[in-house]
MARPA-879786 format. One record per residue: residue number from 1; residue in three letters; x, y negated, z of N, C-alpha, C in turn. Coordinates in steps of 0.2 Angstrom, whole numbers, plus 5000, padded with zeros to 4 digits. Layout:
N
num;residuo;nu;nv;nw;cau;cav;caw;cu;cv;cw
NUM;ALA;X;Y;Z;X;Y;Z;X;Y;Z
...
***
This chain:
334
num;residuo;nu;nv;nw;cau;cav;caw;cu;cv;cw
1;UNK;5003;5005;5001;4999;5001;4999;5006;4995;5001
2;UNK;5004;4992;4996;5008;4986;4995;5007;4978;5002
3;UNK;5013;4976;5004;5012;4971;5008;5009;4964;5009
4;UNK;5003;4962;5011;5002;4956;5009;5008;4951;5013
5;UNK;5008;4944;5006;5012;4940;5007;5010;4935;5012
6;UNK;5013;4932;5017;5008;4928;5022;5007;4921;5017
7;UNK;5001;4917;5022;5000;4911;5019;5003;4907;5018
8;UNK;5005;4901;5014;5009;4894;5014;5003;4892;5018
9;UNK;5006;4886;5019;5002;4880;5026;4997;4876;5020
10;UNK;4999;4876;5015;4991;4874;5009;4986;4878;5009
11;UNK;4986;4884;5009;4984;4889;5006;4980;4890;5014
12;UNK;4983;4890;5018;4981;4891;5027;4976;4885;5029
13;UNK;4977;4880;5029;4973;4872;5027;4968;4874;5026
14;UNK;4968;4873;5016;4962;4877;5012;4958;4879;5017
15;UNK;4958;4887;5019;4954;4890;5021;4951;4889;5027
16;UNK;4954;4884;5031;4950;4882;5037;4943;4878;5034
17;UNK;4947;4872;5029;4944;4867;5028;4936;4872;5025
18;UNK;4938;4877;5022;4933;4883;5018;4927;4885;5024
19;UNK;4930;4889;5027;4927;4892;5032;4922;4885;5038
20;UNK;4924;4880;5038;4922;4877;5040;4914;4871;5039
21;UNK;4915;4873;5033;4912;4872;5026;4906;4876;5029
22;UNK;4906;4881;5029;4903;4887;5031;4899;4887;5038
23;UNK;4902;4885;5042;4899;4883;5049;4894;4878;5049
24;UNK;4898;4873;5046;4894;4868;5047;4887;4865;5042
25;UNK;4887;4869;5038;4880;4866;5032;4877;4869;5037
26;UNK;4875;4876;5040;4869;4877;5043;4867;4871;5046
27;UNK;4869;4870;5050;4869;4866;5058;4870;4858;5055
28;UNK;4869;4857;5051;4867;4849;5045;4861;4850;5044
29;UNK;4861;4855;5043;4854;4855;5040;4848;4856;5047
30;UNK;4850;4859;5051;4846;4861;5057;4845;4855;5061
31;UNK;4849;4849;5061;4850;4844;5067;4846;4838;5063
32;UNK;4844;4840;5055;4839;4836;5052;4833;4835;5054
33;UNK;4830;4830;5055;4821;4830;5059;4817;4833;5056
34;UNK;4815;4839;5056;4809;4841;5052;4804;4837;5053
35;UNK;4799;4838;5048;4793;4834;5046;4790;4837;5050
36;UNK;4784;4833;5053;4779;4833;5056;4773;4836;5053
37;UNK;4770;4840;5056;4762;4841;5053;4758;4837;5048
38;UNK;4759;4832;5053;4754;4828;5051;4756;4823;5046
39;UNK;4764;4823;5044;4768;4821;5040;4766;4824;5033
40;UNK;4768;4830;5035;4767;4835;5029;4760;4834;5024
41;UNK;4754;4834;5028;4746;4836;5027;4747;4827;5023
42;UNK;4751;4822;5027;4750;4814;5023;4753;4816;5014
43;UNK;4757;4820;5013;4762;4821;5007;4754;4825;5002
44;UNK;4752;4828;5006;4747;4833;5003;4741;4828;5000
45;UNK;4739;4825;5007;4732;4819;5004;4732;4816;5000
46;UNK;4743;4814;5000;4742;4808;4994;4740;4810;4985
47;UNK;4739;4816;4985;4740;4820;4979;4733;4821;4979
48;UNK;4729;4822;4983;4720;4821;4982;4718;4813;4982
49;UNK;4723;4810;4983;4719;4803;4983;4722;4802;4978
50;UNK;4726;4804;4972;4727;4802;4967;4723;4804;4963
51;UNK;4721;4810;4964;4713;4814;4960;4707;4811;4962
52;UNK;4708;4807;4968;4701;4804;4970;4699;4797;4966
53;UNK;4703;4794;4965;4707;4787;4962;4705;4787;4954
54;UNK;4708;4793;4952;4707;4795;4945;4699;4797;4943
55;UNK;4694;4798;4945;4689;4797;4945;4685;4805;4947
56;UNK;4690;4809;4952;4691;4817;4952;4688;4817;4959
57;UNK;4681;4816;4963;4680;4820;4969;4680;4825;4970
58;UNK;4679;4828;4970;4678;4837;4968;4685;4838;4969
59;UNK;4690;4839;4965;4696;4840;4964;4700;4837;4971
60;UNK;4699;4831;4971;4699;4828;4980;4699;4831;4986
61;UNK;4692;4833;4985;4689;4838;4990;4693;4844;4991
62;UNK;4691;4847;4984;4700;4853;4986;4704;4852;4988
63;UNK;4710;4848;4988;4716;4846;4992;4714;4846;4998
64;UNK;4711;4841;5001;4708;4841;5008;4706;4846;5012
65;UNK;4703;4850;5010;4701;4858;5012;4708;4859;5014
66;UNK;4712;4859;5010;4720;4865;5013;4720;4861;5017
67;UNK;4719;4853;5020;4722;4852;5026;4719;4853;5033
68;UNK;4713;4855;5030;4708;4857;5037;4707;4863;5038
69;UNK;4711;4867;5034;4711;4875;5034;4718;4876;5037
70;UNK;4723;4870;5037;4731;4871;5040;4731;4872;5047
71;UNK;4724;4866;5047;4726;4863;5055;4719;4860;5054
72;UNK;4715;4864;5057;4705;4862;5059;4706;4859;5064
73;UNK;4710;4857;5069;4711;4853;5075;4712;4844;5071
74;UNK;4713;4845;5066;4719;4840;5062;4710;4833;5061
75;UNK;4710;4828;5061;4706;4823;5059;4706;4822;5052
76;UNK;4712;4823;5052;4715;4819;5043;4710;4821;5038
77;UNK;4711;4829;5038;4708;4833;5030;4699;4831;5030
78;UNK;4697;4829;5036;4689;4831;5039;4689;4821;5037
79;UNK;4694;4817;5036;4691;4810;5036;4692;4809;5028
80;UNK;4696;4810;5026;4699;4812;5018;4694;4814;5015
81;UNK;4691;4821;5019;4687;4823;5011;4681;4818;5013
82;UNK;4679;4815;5019;4672;4810;5018;4674;4806;5015
83;UNK;4680;4802;5015;4680;4797;5010;4676;4798;5002
84;UNK;4683;4805;5000;4679;4806;4996;4672;4807;4995
85;UNK;4667;4810;4999;4659;4811;4997;4656;4802;4998
86;UNK;4659;4798;4999;4658;4793;5001;4657;4790;4993
87;UNK;4663;4791;4989;4664;4792;4981;4657;4794;4977
88;UNK;4657;4801;4979;4651;4803;4976;4645;4799;4975
89;UNK;4644;4799;4982;4640;4795;4984;4638;4786;4980
90;UNK;4643;4785;4982;4645;4779;4977;4643;4779;4970
91;UNK;4645;4783;4967;4645;4785;4959;4634;4786;4956
92;UNK;4633;4790;4963;4626;4792;4961;4623;4786;4962
93;UNK;4624;4782;4966;4618;4777;4967;4618;4770;4968
94;UNK;4628;4766;4966;4629;4761;4969;4629;4756;4961
95;UNK;4629;4751;4961;4629;4748;4956;4636;4748;4953
96;UNK;4639;4751;4946;4644;4753;4944;4646;4746;4937
97;UNK;4643;4742;4936;4642;4737;4932;4645;4728;4934
98;UNK;4641;4728;4938;4645;4720;4942;4649;4722;4946
99;UNK;4656;4719;4946;4660;4721;4950;4661;4719;4960
100;UNK;4655;4711;4957;4655;4711;4967;4648;4713;4969
101;UNK;4644;4718;4968;4640;4721;4969;4641;4728;4974
102;UNK;4640;4730;4979;4640;4735;4984;4635;4739;4985
103;UNK;4627;4735;4985;4622;4740;4986;4621;4743;4983
104;UNK;4616;4747;4986;4614;4754;4981;4609;4749;4978
105;UNK;4606;4751;4971;4601;4750;4968;4596;4756;4966
106;UNK;4596;4763;4966;4596;4768;4964;4591;4771;4970
107;UNK;4591;4772;4972;4591;4778;4979;4594;4776;4985
108;UNK;4588;4778;4991;4589;4775;4996;4594;4782;4999
109;UNK;4594;4789;4999;4600;4793;5000;4601;4799;4995
110;UNK;4608;4802;4997;4609;4804;4991;4609;4814;4994
111;UNK;4610;4818;4990;4609;4824;4992;4616;4827;4998
112;UNK;4621;4819;4996;4630;4822;5000;4628;4818;5008
113;UNK;4622;4814;5009;4622;4811;5016;4622;4816;5020
114;UNK;4621;4820;5022;4620;4826;5029;4629;4827;5029
115;UNK;4631;4829;5023;4637;4833;5026;4642;4824;5025
116;UNK;4640;4820;5024;4646;4815;5026;4644;4812;5031
117;UNK;4638;4814;5035;4640;4811;5042;4642;4816;5048
118;UNK;4640;4823;5044;4643;4828;5047;4653;4826;5049
119;UNK;4653;4826;5041;4664;4826;5040;4665;4820;5044
120;UNK;4660;4814;5047;4663;4808;5051;4662;4810;5058
121;UNK;4658;4815;5060;4659;4815;5065;4664;4821;5066
122;UNK;4664;4825;5064;4670;4829;5064;4677;4824;5064
123;UNK;4677;4820;5064;4685;4816;5061;4685;4811;5067
124;UNK;4680;4808;5071;4679;4805;5074;4680;4812;5082
125;UNK;4676;4816;5083;4680;4819;5087;4684;4822;5090
126;UNK;4688;4825;5083;4694;4827;5084;4698;4823;5084
127;UNK;4700;4816;5083;4702;4811;5083;4703;4810;5093
128;UNK;4697;4808;5093;4698;4807;5100;4701;4812;5106
129;UNK;4700;4820;5103;4703;4826;5108;4711;4826;5107
130;UNK;4712;4822;5101;4720;4821;5103;4722;4815;5104
131;UNK;4718;4810;5106;4722;4804;5110;4719;4807;5116
132;UNK;4713;4810;5119;4715;4811;5124;4720;4817;5128
133;UNK;4723;4820;5125;4728;4825;5124;4734;4823;5123
134;UNK;4736;4817;5122;4741;4813;5122;4746;4815;5113
135;UNK;4741;4816;5111;4745;4819;5105;4744;4813;5098
136;UNK;4749;4812;5098;4751;4806;5090;4746;4799;5093
137;UNK;4745;4797;5097;4741;4794;5098;4739;4786;5093
138;UNK;4745;4783;5092;4742;4776;5084;4742;4781;5081
139;UNK;4743;4786;5079;4740;4787;5074;4731;4792;5072
140;UNK;4728;4794;5078;4725;4797;5080;4719;4790;5079
141;UNK;4721;4784;5084;4717;4778;5084;4714;4777;5078
142;UNK;4719;4777;5073;4719;4774;5065;4715;4779;5062
143;UNK;4715;4786;5062;4709;4789;5059;4703;4790;5062
144;UNK;4702;4787;5069;4695;4788;5072;4694;4780;5069
145;UNK;4698;4776;5068;4694;4768;5066;4693;4770;5058
146;UNK;4697;4773;5055;4694;4773;5046;4691;4777;5046
147;UNK;4686;4783;5049;4680;4784;5051;4675;4782;5051
148;UNK;4676;4776;5056;4670;4774;5058;4670;4767;5054
149;UNK;4676;4765;5049;4675;4761;5043;4671;4763;5040
150;UNK;4671;4770;5037;4668;4774;5033;4659;4774;5031
151;UNK;4660;4775;5041;4652;4774;5042;4649;4768;5041
152;UNK;4654;4763;5040;4651;4755;5041;4651;4753;5033
153;UNK;4654;4758;5027;4654;4756;5022;4649;4760;5018
154;UNK;4646;4765;5022;4643;4769;5019;4634;4763;5021
155;UNK;4635;4762;5026;4627;4759;5032;4627;4752;5026
156;UNK;4634;4750;5023;4634;4742;5020;4631;4745;5013
157;UNK;4632;4750;5009;4632;4752;5003;4623;4752;5002
158;UNK;4621;4750;5008;4613;4754;5009;4610;4747;5010
159;UNK;4614;4741;5012;4612;4736;5014;4608;4736;5021
160;UNK;4613;4739;5026;4610;4741;5033;4613;4736;5036
161;UNK;4611;4730;5037;4615;4727;5042;4618;4728;5047
162;UNK;4614;4729;5054;4615;4730;5059;4620;4738;5062
163;UNK;4619;4742;5059;4622;4748;5058;4629;4747;5054
164;UNK;4628;4742;5051;4635;4739;5047;4639;4737;5052
165;UNK;4638;4733;5057;4639;4729;5061;4643;4732;5066
166;UNK;4640;4738;5067;4639;4739;5075;4646;4744;5072
167;UNK;4645;4749;5067;4652;4753;5064;4656;4750;5063
168;UNK;4656;4744;5062;4663;4737;5059;4667;4736;5067
169;UNK;4663;4736;5072;4664;4731;5076;4668;4738;5081
170;UNK;4665;4745;5081;4671;4751;5083;4676;4749;5078
171;UNK;4673;4751;5074;4681;4753;5070;4687;4746;5069
172;UNK;4686;4740;5072;4690;4734;5071;4694;4736;5079
173;UNK;4689;4739;5083;4694;4737;5089;4698;4744;5090
174;UNK;4698;4751;5085;4701;4756;5085;4707;4754;5083
175;UNK;4707;4753;5075;4712;4749;5070;4716;4744;5074
176;UNK;4713;4741;5078;4718;4734;5079;4723;4739;5086
177;UNK;4721;4742;5090;4722;4746;5095;4729;4750;5093
178;UNK;4727;4754;5087;4734;4758;5081;4739;4754;5079
179;UNK;4737;4745;5078;4742;4744;5074;4746;4740;5083
180;UNK;4740;4738;5086;4745;4737;5093;4752;4742;5096
181;UNK;4749;4748;5093;4754;4755;5097;4758;4756;5092
182;UNK;4758;4754;5084;4763;4755;5080;4760;4749;5073
183;UNK;4764;4745;5074;4762;4740;5070;4764;4742;5062
184;UNK;4768;4747;5060;4770;4749;5054;4764;4754;5050
185;UNK;4757;4756;5054;4752;4759;5051;4749;4752;5046
186;UNK;4751;4752;5040;4749;4747;5038;4743;4749;5034
187;UNK;4741;4757;5035;4731;4758;5030;4728;4754;5035
188;UNK;4730;4752;5042;4726;4749;5047;4721;4742;5043
189;UNK;4725;4741;5039;4723;4734;5038;4720;4734;5032
190;UNK;4718;4739;5028;4711;4739;5024;4707;4738;5028
191;UNK;4702;4742;5035;4699;4743;5038;4697;4733;5042
192;UNK;4704;4731;5045;4701;4727;5047;4702;4718;5041
193;UNK;4705;4721;5036;4704;4716;5029;4698;4715;5029
194;UNK;4694;4720;5026;4685;4721;5026;4681;4718;5029
195;UNK;4685;4719;5038;4679;4715;5042;4681;4708;5041
196;UNK;4687;4707;5042;4688;4701;5044;4687;4694;5037
197;UNK;4684;4697;5032;4683;4695;5025;4677;4692;5025
198;UNK;4672;4699;5027;4664;4700;5027;4660;4694;5032
199;UNK;4665;4695;5037;4660;4695;5044;4663;4684;5043
200;UNK;4666;4683;5040;4668;4676;5039;4664;4673;5031
201;UNK;4661;4677;5029;4657;4674;5023;4652;4676;5023
202;UNK;4649;4681;5026;4642;4680;5028;4638;4678;5033
203;UNK;4642;4673;5033;4639;4669;5040;4630;4669;5042
204;UNK;4625;4669;5038;4618;4669;5041;4619;4675;5044
205;UNK;4620;4681;5042;4617;4688;5046;4623;4688;5052
206;UNK;4629;4685;5050;4633;4687;5057;4631;4681;5063
207;UNK;4629;4677;5059;4624;4672;5068;4620;4675;5071
208;UNK;4615;4681;5069;4612;4685;5071;4613;4692;5074
209;UNK;4618;4695;5072;4622;4701;5073;4626;4699;5078
210;UNK;4629;4692;5080;4633;4690;5085;4629;4690;5091
211;UNK;4623;4687;5090;4617;4687;5094;4616;4696;5100
212;UNK;4615;4699;5093;4612;4704;5096;4620;4711;5099
213;UNK;4625;4710;5096;4629;4714;5097;4636;4712;5099
214;UNK;4636;4704;5101;4643;4703;5100;4650;4703;5096
215;UNK;4648;4704;5090;4650;4703;5084;4658;4697;5084
216;UNK;4664;4701;5085;4669;4694;5086;4669;4692;5078
217;UNK;4673;4686;5079;4673;4682;5071;4676;4684;5068
218;UNK;4677;4683;5061;4683;4684;5059;4686;4679;5054
219;UNK;4691;4681;5048;4693;4674;5045;4693;4676;5038
220;UNK;4691;4675;5032;4692;4676;5027;4696;4674;5024
221;UNK;4704;4668;5024;4708;4670;5021;4712;4674;5025
222;UNK;4714;4678;5030;4715;4685;5035;4716;4691;5032
223;UNK;4707;4691;5030;4705;4696;5028;4710;4697;5021
224;UNK;4710;4692;5018;4712;4693;5011;4719;4696;5012
225;UNK;4721;4692;5015;4731;4694;5015;4731;4701;5017
226;UNK;4724;4701;5021;4726;4711;5026;4726;4713;5021
227;UNK;4721;4713;5018;4717;4719;5012;4725;4719;5007
228;UNK;4729;4714;5005;4733;4713;5001;4739;4718;5002
229;UNK;4741;4714;5010;4746;4720;5013;4744;4726;5012
230;UNK;4736;4731;5012;4736;4736;5013;4738;4740;5004
231;UNK;4735;4734;5000;4736;4738;4993;4743;4737;4992
232;UNK;4747;4734;4995;4754;4732;4991;4757;4738;4996
233;UNK;4755;4742;5001;4761;4747;5007;4758;4751;5008
234;UNK;4750;4751;5009;4746;4757;5012;4750;4763;5008
235;UNK;4748;4769;5013;4752;4776;5014;4746;4779;5010
236;UNK;4738;4778;5012;4733;4783;5012;4729;4777;5007
237;UNK;4730;4772;5011;4723;4768;5008;4726;4763;5002
238;UNK;4731;4761;4998;4733;4759;4994;4728;4757;4987
239;UNK;4725;4762;4982;4722;4762;4981;4714;4759;4982
240;UNK;4710;4760;4988;4705;4759;4989;4706;4750;4991
241;UNK;4709;4748;4992;4713;4741;4996;4712;4737;4989
242;UNK;4716;4738;4985;4715;4737;4979;4708;4735;4975
243;UNK;4704;4743;4978;4695;4741;4974;4694;4735;4978
244;UNK;4693;4736;4983;4689;4729;4987;4693;4722;4987
245;UNK;4699;4722;4984;4704;4718;4984;4699;4713;4977
246;UNK;4701;4718;4973;4698;4716;4964;4691;4712;4967
247;UNK;4685;4715;4971;4679;4714;4971;4679;4710;4975
248;UNK;4681;4708;4982;4683;4700;4982;4682;4695;4981
249;UNK;4688;4696;4974;4688;4690;4970;4685;4689;4964
250;UNK;4681;4695;4965;4675;4692;4960;4670;4688;4963
251;UNK;4670;4689;4967;4662;4688;4972;4659;4681;4970
252;UNK;4656;4679;4969;4654;4672;4970;4653;4665;4973
253;UNK;4659;4667;4979;4662;4660;4983;4668;4662;4982
254;UNK;4672;4666;4978;4680;4668;4977;4679;4665;4970
255;UNK;4675;4666;4964;4676;4665;4958;4683;4666;4956
256;UNK;4686;4672;4955;4694;4673;4957;4696;4676;4950
257;UNK;4691;4676;4946;4689;4681;4939;4698;4683;4938
258;UNK;4702;4680;4936;4708;4681;4933;4712;4686;4938
259;UNK;4712;4686;4945;4714;4690;4950;4711;4698;4952
260;UNK;4707;4696;4948;4701;4702;4950;4701;4708;4944
261;UNK;4704;4702;4938;4705;4706;4930;4710;4707;4933
262;UNK;4716;4708;4934;4723;4712;4935;4725;4714;4939
263;UNK;4718;4715;4944;4719;4720;4950;4716;4728;4946
264;UNK;4710;4725;4942;4706;4732;4940;4711;4732;4933
265;UNK;4715;4731;4930;4719;4731;4925;4727;4734;4929
266;UNK;4728;4734;4933;4731;4739;4936;4731;4744;4940
267;UNK;4722;4747;4943;4718;4751;4944;4720;4757;4936
268;UNK;4717;4753;4930;4715;4757;4923;4723;4760;4922
269;UNK;4728;4755;4923;4735;4759;4922;4736;4764;4925
270;UNK;4735;4765;4930;4739;4770;4936;4733;4776;4937
271;UNK;4727;4775;4937;4722;4780;4936;4720;4779;4928
272;UNK;4721;4781;4924;4719;4781;4916;4710;4786;4917
273;UNK;4710;4790;4921;4705;4795;4918;4698;4794;4922
274;UNK;4699;4789;4925;4695;4786;4930;4689;4782;4924
275;UNK;4685;4780;4923;4680;4776;4918;4676;4772;4920
276;UNK;4679;4771;4926;4675;4765;4934;4682;4760;4932
277;UNK;4686;4760;4930;4693;4754;4929;4690;4752;4923
278;UNK;4689;4755;4918;4689;4751;4911;4683;4747;4909
279;UNK;4677;4750;4913;4671;4747;4916;4673;4742;4919
280;UNK;4675;4742;4926;4677;4735;4930;4680;4730;4926
281;UNK;4685;4731;4922;4687;4728;4915;4684;4723;4910
282;UNK;4680;4728;4909;4676;4725;4903;4671;4719;4907
283;UNK;4669;4719;4911;4665;4715;4914;4668;4708;4918
284;UNK;4673;4711;4921;4677;4704;4921;4679;4701;4914
285;UNK;4680;4704;4908;4682;4701;4902;4675;4697;4902
286;UNK;4673;4698;4902;4666;4693;4900;4664;4688;4904
287;UNK;4664;4690;4910;4666;4683;4914;4670;4678;4913
288;UNK;4675;4681;4912;4681;4675;4908;4678;4672;4902
289;UNK;4674;4672;4898;4671;4672;4893;4676;4676;4888
290;UNK;4680;4680;4886;4680;4685;4883;4677;4691;4880
291;UNK;4670;4689;4877;4665;4691;4873;4667;4698;4871
292;UNK;4672;4697;4866;4671;4702;4860;4677;4707;4863
293;UNK;4683;4705;4868;4686;4711;4871;4681;4715;4876
294;UNK;4677;4712;4880;4675;4717;4883;4668;4720;4880
295;UNK;4666;4717;4877;4661;4721;4872;4664;4725;4869
296;UNK;4670;4727;4867;4674;4735;4862;4674;4739;4868
297;UNK;4676;4735;4874;4679;4739;4879;4674;4742;4881
298;UNK;4667;4741;4884;4661;4744;4885;4659;4749;4880
299;UNK;4660;4748;4873;4659;4753;4870;4665;4758;4870
300;UNK;4671;4758;4872;4673;4763;4871;4674;4766;4878
301;UNK;4673;4764;4883;4670;4768;4889;4661;4774;4886
302;UNK;4660;4769;4883;4654;4773;4882;4655;4780;4877
303;UNK;4659;4777;4874;4661;4784;4869;4665;4790;4873
304;UNK;4669;4787;4877;4672;4791;4882;4668;4797;4886
305;UNK;4663;4796;4888;4661;4797;4893;4654;4798;4890
306;UNK;4653;4798;4883;4646;4802;4881;4645;4811;4882
307;UNK;4643;4815;4885;4643;4821;4885;4645;4825;4889
308;UNK;4649;4821;4892;4652;4823;4899;4648;4825;4904
309;UNK;4653;4831;4906;4646;4836;4910;4650;4833;4921
310;UNK;4656;4831;4921;4655;4828;4928;4651;4822;4931
311;UNK;4647;4821;4936;4646;4818;4941;4647;4810;4938
312;UNK;4654;4810;4940;4657;4804;4938;4657;4801;4932
313;UNK;4659;4805;4928;4658;4803;4920;4651;4802;4918
314;UNK;4647;4806;4921;4639;4803;4920;4635;4797;4922
315;UNK;4639;4798;4927;4638;4790;4933;4638;4784;4926
316;UNK;4646;4784;4924;4649;4779;4922;4645;4777;4916
317;UNK;4642;4782;4914;4640;4782;4904;4634;4781;4907
318;UNK;4630;4782;4911;4622;4781;4913;4625;4770;4915
319;UNK;4629;4768;4916;4632;4762;4918;4631;4758;4913
320;UNK;4637;4761;4909;4638;4757;4902;4634;4755;4897
321;UNK;4631;4763;4897;4624;4759;4893;4618;4756;4894
322;UNK;4618;4755;4902;4613;4748;4904;4615;4743;4900
323;UNK;4622;4740;4900;4626;4736;4900;4626;4736;4893
324;UNK;4627;4741;4888;4627;4736;4881;4619;4736;4880
325;UNK;4615;4741;4882;4608;4739;4880;4604;4730;4883
326;UNK;4607;4730;4889;4607;4721;4892;4609;4717;4886
327;UNK;4615;4717;4885;4621;4714;4880;4617;4715;4872
328;UNK;4613;4720;4871;4612;4721;4863;4603;4726;4864
329;UNK;4599;4722;4867;4592;4723;4866;4591;4727;4860
330;UNK;4593;4724;4853;4591;4726;4846;4594;4732;4844
331;UNK;4598;4736;4850;4604;4739;4846;4602;4747;4850
332;UNK;4601;4751;4847;4599;4759;4850;4607;4762;4854
333;UNK;4606;4763;4858;4613;4769;4862;4607;4774;4863
334;UNK;4611;4781;4861;4606;4786;4863;4612;4792;4868
***
């Protein structure tokens, strides 16, 4: 058997470096902070939210159900499924043509209402349970506040002022608590921004409600600023904050139609499969006096949604057909 020659000093040093790399590599991985379950669930949630804003709330619900199945005690999956269900209700009954209108125009209830309410109840109770247990307290205040925000949004969609105000007041308290504990929870600014804006721009109703339930005052300017913050930096609420901000800019007391148009165009470009966004762009073009551009875009939406089977596509088709018939009463749209 041949004798092994001794290692040179350089070879010995190289071997030590190689062995050190084998030992240290696993340790370096182990020392990196592991993602929390909630953080992992938020990554999954963002995929569902992309589907939701792209006009596929049913696909989003399937994603959100993964979170529920993985952690049945987390409020997040229930909260986000309630949000997607709100969109189904909005498409089924809301005024989709006029960008500044939120109230229901076609039906006081939908088949989705009962499920929506059960999801909201589950999200609130599970968030409260984790707050009592001291688990991720700031974020669970956020989730509970967002659940009340959805409750207020449905009541507002139905034009029910007192239930909207009660849920909005509760939402405001919870979201401000979440921000007090963790100022980085930018998603909270969607709810508090909507609250501040609408409380300050609905003075007659607010005066009555302040007397009945002690509704705190709001600030229009602060509300718009907070909505912009959520639209720019929100983790889960960025798309919806842009939606509400665009609607606010198009309201009669704002008349900032160009800014509203810019936001809806951005939503259209980012979520190209949702016909609601080009529908809103067309409406804003017409408000700005660009009748030819708006009318052409209405016709594009009409063509792209004709014969489609999804509830979202059909809802937008009905809406754009109504808009075209209103603009062209002597033209037939089948």
